[in-house]
N, C-alpha and C positions, 0 to 999 in steps of 0.2 A: 478562278472560275472562267470558263471559256465564254466567248461572245455568244455562241449559240445557246448555251445554258442560261446566260443572263437574259437574252431576248425572250426565251421561252418562259422564264420565271416572270418577267414583266408582263408578258401577254396573258399569262395565267392570272396574275393579280388584277389586270384590267378587267378580265371577264368576271373574276370573283367579286370585285367591288361593284360591279354593275348588277349583281343579283338583287332581287327584291328584298332580301333580308337586311340590306344596308340602306342608309339614308340616301334619298334621291334629291335632297334640297340643294346639294352642291354638285354641279356638273361641269365637265370640261369638253369643249367641242372644237373641232377643226373644220374650217371651211376654206376652200372647197375640198372635198374628199370623195372619191379618189382624184388624184391629179394624173391626167393622161399626158405623156411626153412622147416625142417623136424619136428621140435618140438618147444615148447615155450622157451626152453633154448638153445640158439645158439649165435654164434658170427660171424659177417660178416663184410666185408670191402666194402666201396664205395667211390666215389669221387663226389664232388660238384664243378661244373665249371661255373664261371662267364665269359661270352664272351662279349667283347666290339667290336661290328662291326661298330661303328660310328667313328666320327672324334674328339670326345671330350676326355678329360682326366678325369678319375674317381679317386677320392681321398678318403682316409679314408674309405676304403672298409672293412666291417665286415660282419660276418655270424653268425646267430643264428638259433635255431631249436625249434620245438614244436611238441609234440605228445600227443594225448588224449587216446591212447591205451596202455600206460605204456611201450612203447619201448624206449630204451636208445640210444642216438646218441652222441658219443664223437667226437668233431670237432678238428682236428689237426691244426698245424700251417700252414698258407697259404704261398705260394711262394712269395707273395708280398701284400702290402696294397694299391697299386696304379695300375691302368690299363690304359695304354695309348691306342691310337687308334689302332685298329686291334690286341689288346692283350687280354689275358685271365688270370684269377686267379684260381688256383686249391686248394681245401681244401681236405685233406684225412679225411675220416669219418669212425669211428668204430661203427658198429651197433650191439647191443646185446639185447636179449629178456629175461628179468628176469621172475620169476614165475608168476607174476601178469599181464604179458603182454597179450593183446588180439589179436587174429589173425582170419581173415585177419585184418591188421592194416596199419597205415600210419604215416609218419613223414613229417612235413612241414618245409622247410628251407626258411629263409628270409635273403636276402643280402641287406645291406644298404650302400649307397655311396653318396658322394657329387659330384654333377656335376655343371657346370656353372649356371644352373637354380636353384640350391638349393639341399636340401636333397631329395634323391629318394630311392625307394626300389623295389625289384623284388622277386618273389617267385618261388619255385619249390617243387614238391611233390614226395616223395619216398613211394611206396607201398610195403607191405610185405604180403605174403600169404603162406599158408601151401602147401606142395606138394600133399596132398590128395584132391580128388574132393568131397569126402563125408563130409557133414557138421556134427558137433556133434549132433545138434538138428535141426529138420525140422518141419515146421508147415504150414498148408494150410486150406482153407475154402472150403468145398464141399457142393453143393446144388444150388438151383435156387431161386432167390429173385425177380422174376417178379411179377407185379401186387400185391404188398403188401399193405394192408390197415388195419385200426383198427379192422374191422369186419372179415378180412381174413388174419390173420398173416401167416408168412412162417417160415420155420426152415432151418438152415444150421448146418453143423457139423464141429467143429474144430478138425482137425486130427493132432496130435503131434507124431512125430517119434523120438525115442531115439536111436542114433547110437553108444552110449557109452556103456562101460561095467559096469557102475554104475547107480543107479536110479537117475532120474531127477525130481525135484519138479517144478511144473508149476503154475504160477499165470497169470490171464488174466484180462486185463483192456480194456474196449471198449471206443472208441473215435468216436462219430458220431455227425453230425450237430445238433445243438440245435434247438428244436422246430419242428423236423421232425420225427425222428426215435426213437423207444424205443427198446433197446436190453436187453435181459434177463441177469441177473447176472450169472457169471460163478464162481463156487466155486473152490478154489485151488485143484489140484489133482497131483498125482504122476505117472510117466511113468517108468516102470521097465526097466532094462538094456536090450538093443537090442530088444525093443518091441514098439508097437504103441498103443496109446489110443485115443479115440474120445469122444467128449461130444456134446450134442445137445444144440443149441442156438436158441431161438425164437426171431423173428424180427417182429415188428408191428409198427404202426404209432400212433401218437397222434390224438386227436379228430379232429383237423383242421390242414391241411397240404397244402403246395404248391406242386402240383403234379410234378414229375420229377425223374431224376436219381440221387441218392445220394450214396456216398461211405460208406460202413460199414467197419470201421477200428478196428482191434483188436491188442493190444500190448501184445505180449506173452513174459513173463519173465521166463527163465529157469535157475534153480540153481542146482548145484551138487558139490560134494566134489571129488577132484582129486589130488592124491599124497600129501595128507595132507593139501591142500589149497582149498578155496572156489572159484568156477568158476561161472560166470554168463553170459548169453547171452540174448540180447533183439531182438526179432523178431517181425516184423509187417506184418500182413496178411490183405488183403482187398478183398471185393467183391462188385460190384455195385448192388444197390437195386432200383428197379423201384417202386416208391410209388404213390398212388393215393387214390381216394375216392371210396368206395365200390359201384359197379353197375354203376359208372359214365360212364366208357368207353363203356359199353354195351348199355346204354341209348343213349349216343350221337351218336354212330354208327347207331343205329336203326332209329334215327330221321334224320340223315344226317347233324348234327350240328357240326361244327369244334371245338368248345370250350365251356366250361361251362360258360364262361364270357358273351356269347351272347345267352345263353339258355333262360333267361326270355323273351327277345323280340321275339325270335323264337316261344316259346310256346304261346305267346299272338297272334301272326299272325296265327299259326296253329289253335288256337281256333276260330279265326275269320273265317278261311276257313272251319273248321268243321261245324260251325253253318250255314255258308253260303251255304254249300252243301245241307243242309236240308231246305234251303230257309226260315229260321225262320224270322217271321215278313215280309216276302216277299221282303227281301233286295236284292235278286238275280234278281228281275224283271227289272233291268236296261237293256237298250238296249245293253250296252257294259260295262263289268266289267274290272278293271285293272288287268294286268298280275302280279301275286305275287308268281311265282314259285321260288324254291330255287336258280335257276340259274339267276334270274333277278336282276338287280341292285336295283330296287325299294324295293324288299323284304329285302335286307340287309340294305338299308338306314333306313327303318322303324324298323327292328329288332334291329340294333345296337343302334339307338336312344332310343328306349324303354328300352333296357337293361341298358343303362347309367342312365336313370331316375330311373329305378327300383333299381339299386345298391346304389344310393344316399339315397333313402327313406328306403331301407333295413338297411343301416348303421345307419340312424337316429333312427329307431325303435328298432334295436337289438344291436347296438354298435359293429357289426361284419362287418369288411371290407373283404368280400369274394373275392375281386379283388386280394388280396395278399395270403390268405389262407382260406380254407373252409373244411367242413366235410360232413358226410352223413346227419346230421341234417339240414344243410344248403341246401343240394340237395333236401331233402324232402320239406323244406319250400319254396324253389324257385319253385319247381314243382307245388305244390298245389296253392300257392298264384298267380303265373303267370297265371295259367288256370282260376282261379277265377276272376282275373283282366281282362283277355281276355273276359270272359262272360259279366262282368259289362260294359266294354267299348263297346262291340258289341251291348248290349241292349240300352246303352246310345246313340249310333249312330243310331241303327235300329228303336227305338221307334219313335223319331221325324221324321226320314226318312219315316217310315211307314205312319205316319199321313200326312206328306207332299204328299206322293205318293197317298194316298187315296183321297186327294183333288185336285191333279194336273194331275196324270197319268191315262189315260183311261184304262179300263178293258173290257173284253168281256161281262160282266154282266151289264154294265152301261146302264141306260135308256137314251133316248134322252135329257131329261132335265138335268140329271147329266152331260152329255157330254158338254152341253151348259155352265154349270157352270164352268167346268174345262177349257173350251176354254177361258172364261173370266179371270180366275186366271192365265192362261199362256199367257195373253195379246195377244190372237189371236182373229180375227174377225169371222164373219159368212161366209166370202168369203175365201174359202180354195182351194188349188190346188188339182186337180184330177189326179189319176194315173191309169194305166192299168197294170195288172200283172197276172202272171200265178198262178192259184189255182187248183191243180189237173191237169185235162186234158183240162181245159177251161181258157179263158182270162176273167177276171172280172175287174170292175172299182169301184172306191170309192174315198172318200175324205180323205186326210191326216189330222188327227185331232191333230197333235203335230208338233213342230218345226222340220224342216228338217235340219239335221247337217251332216257334212261329216263323223264324227266318228261313226255314228249309223249304225248298221247292220240290224236293223228291225224298221219298222214304224207302228204306229197304223193307221188303215184305217177303215172308217165307211161308210155305205150307207147314202143316203139322209134322212133327217128328214121330215116326213109328218105331217102337222098340220091341223086338221079338227075342225071347230067351229060349235057349236050348233046354232040354229036359234035365241035363246034368249040371245046371248052373244055379242051383238053389242058393248057395252061399252068396254068390255075387248078386243074385236077384234080391235077397233079403237086405243086403247092404244098400242096394239101390233104392228099395222101397223105404228103408229107414231114413235115408237122407232126403228122399222125396217128400215124406210125410213130416219130417222134423224141421228141416231148414229150407229145402227147395233151392239149394245153392247150385246154379247151373254149372259152375266150374267144377265143383266136387262131383256132381253127377257125371260130367264128361270124363273125369278121371276114373270113376268106377266103371263106366262103360268101356273106356279105352283099355283098362286093365283086364276086363273080361275077355278080350280077344275074340276068338271065333266062337265063344259060347253065347254070344249075343249078336243080333243083327240090328243095326241102327241105320235107318234110311228115311228119306222123305216120303210122306204118305203117297203111296203109288197111285191111288185113284183121284188125287187132287187135280184141279184144272191146270195148275202150274206146279211142276215137280222140282223146283229148285228156287233159291232166293233170286229176287229180281228187284230192280229199281223202279218204283212206281211214282208217277207224277202226282203231287198233292192235289192239283186241280182236277185230276181224274177220279179222286176218291169221292164216292157218293154217300157213304155212311160209315160212322165210327160205332163199333159195337163194344159191349163190356168185355173186360179182360177174361181170357181163358188160359188154361195150361197148355203150353205148346207140345208137351210130351204126352204120348199115349202108348200104353203097353198093349201089344197085340198077342193073343193066345196065352 
């Protein structure tokens, strides 16, 4: 195990054993701490004190030390090897700094003892620092690493300041999260005495990333010769980098979409709405369309569901799971394919809907026979409710030729249908009257009238206020009247 790992483990244990969950009856202290020295060659004295504040007797007490900074600590003879209740043991310690010692530095003391519960140990830390506030070598990262992407890299500058009277050789090693950031290699360079050097470092991302904030860590190693010996310092500088996909944030902000993960479904719904705004295949001719605004729950139920299905098939086809990481290529593919799928789904829905509407929903250009056929397909008879409503500055009446439902805001209304037979159409007229009196099936009546050809005239009532079907607002209706037969024979 390396010295660094051992020192880190001991420091961790020191902190762990000082937590409130452990007994505080036994403590280990170093005085004075910290010790301030003027150079790397020094001698100082300190005391390590084990205090037993509990009611137990501590036996076979011993003290050891460890330093990863090359600092020597000679432990003197203690006043005792046992500590009774409310007693303490003191060790004199001589601290010295040989030429290879590093400052600031530390020494960890470990006291072992046997208590009624078994072998125990407790730790104390002695720190040593120089009396000067200026460090021999200083390093920093200067620059901004916001919105970094593969297509839009950013640059920062590593600034190294040499406060010594001798040149310093600098080596740089970068440590960044794997699979996210690419940091350009920094060649070794030298900083002259009492001067500052800077070097540019380019930061960009890999082709696919998980957007977020990542630390850019650089380990700076400074080497120099001082008083006939080699000195070394390890410095770590860091700066947060916000990485993402080029143009993603601008696109999501413009569309009002919170995340790339729901972009496919949102684009499909936006495509529906775009085509619907132009009333392609007359899909907008419903009496009431659902509210699919960005603030509506229905929008997000559809968008999130479609996004989940899209992500699955995208992975099946491309072997790329963009739920974990993605790039500008995925952004392009998702954009184009989602819009294309939106078009396809719209037409798959609109085409049969258009055909159904053509055969079921009235229009203002429908002839009386066509309206009779649609009444039959909608399972309506020839006896229909009449309404009186405002149209401009007058009140008009007509027959409601579709089902009345509470959710509808508009209803199709038509005038009466006038049927005029020719003198030589007795057979057709008898068949018409038989169906009229027996079943009153509008579809069958339309077939008979259509088969009669020019032997019958079927038209909208010529003297009506409105001479063809029209869409009336429900709020404009002032009165609902009992049902009447929409057909009337003339002559």
